[in-house]
PLY file of the C-alpha trace (Angstrom):
ply
format ascii 1.0
element vertex 67
property float x
property float y
property float z
element edge 66
property int vertex1
property int vertex2
end_header
21.23 -18.80 17.25
17.69 -17.87 18.16
14.80 -19.17 16.13
12.31 -16.63 14.84
8.69 -17.72 15.20
7.35 -17.23 11.69
3.99 -18.82 10.81
4.71 -18.34 7.10
7.81 -20.51 7.42
5.79 -23.55 8.48
3.46 -23.08 5.52
6.42 -22.90 3.15
7.89 -26.04 4.66
4.60 -27.87 4.10
4.30 -26.90 0.45
7.99 -27.21 -0.42
7.65 -30.84 -1.65
4.95 -29.72 -4.10
6.94 -26.90 -5.66
9.24 -28.70 -8.13
6.31 -29.88 -10.25
4.25 -26.69 -10.15
6.75 -23.87 -9.71
5.92 -22.03 -12.95
2.18 -22.34 -12.38
2.45 -21.06 -8.81
4.59 -18.10 -9.89
2.09 -17.23 -12.63
-0.80 -17.39 -10.18
1.02 -15.19 -7.65
1.84 -12.56 -10.28
-1.70 -12.70 -11.65
-3.11 -12.18 -8.18
-0.82 -9.19 -7.58
-1.91 -7.59 -10.86
-5.60 -8.16 -10.07
-5.19 -6.48 -6.69
-3.29 -3.58 -8.27
-6.06 -3.09 -10.85
-8.66 -3.09 -8.09
-6.78 -0.48 -6.05
-6.10 1.75 -9.06
-9.75 1.61 -10.12
-10.70 2.96 -6.71
-8.22 5.85 -6.60
-7.49 6.98 -10.17
-9.81 9.35 -11.99
-10.30 9.28 -15.72
-10.24 12.41 -17.86
-13.99 12.12 -18.34
-14.70 12.82 -14.67
-16.26 16.12 -13.72
-13.05 18.04 -13.04
-14.12 21.65 -12.62
-12.06 24.71 -13.37
-11.78 25.46 -9.66
-10.46 21.95 -8.97
-7.94 22.34 -11.79
-6.71 25.68 -10.43
-6.43 24.32 -6.89
-4.60 21.27 -8.20
-2.13 23.47 -10.08
-1.51 25.64 -7.02
-1.12 22.76 -4.60
1.12 20.66 -6.83
3.33 23.43 -8.20
6.81 24.08 -6.86
0 1
1 2
2 3
3 4
4 5
5 6
6 7
7 8
8 9
9 10
10 11
11 12
12 13
13 14
14 15
15 16
16 17
17 18
18 19
19 20
20 21
21 22
22 23
23 24
24 25
25 26
26 27
27 28
28 29
29 30
30 31
31 32
32 33
33 34
34 35
35 36
36 37
37 38
38 39
39 40
40 41
41 42
42 43
43 44
44 45
45 46
46 47
47 48
48 49
49 50
50 51
51 52
52 53
53 54
54 55
55 56
56 57
57 58
58 59
59 60
60 61
61 62
62 63
63 64
64 65
65 66
């Protein structure tokens, strides 16, 4: 079989001996990091209802998003 050159694989092999003692902590940190990044992205792209959403924007939105 051919070997795939994967730089992430070597990193995993290096940290594998450390995992049994810290598996839960590492999983929590990974999930926490994912949520922080998701919050950051959503804060940049999602508008709140208090934004200045004009009547024209609302009508255009309704037209463009309707069936």
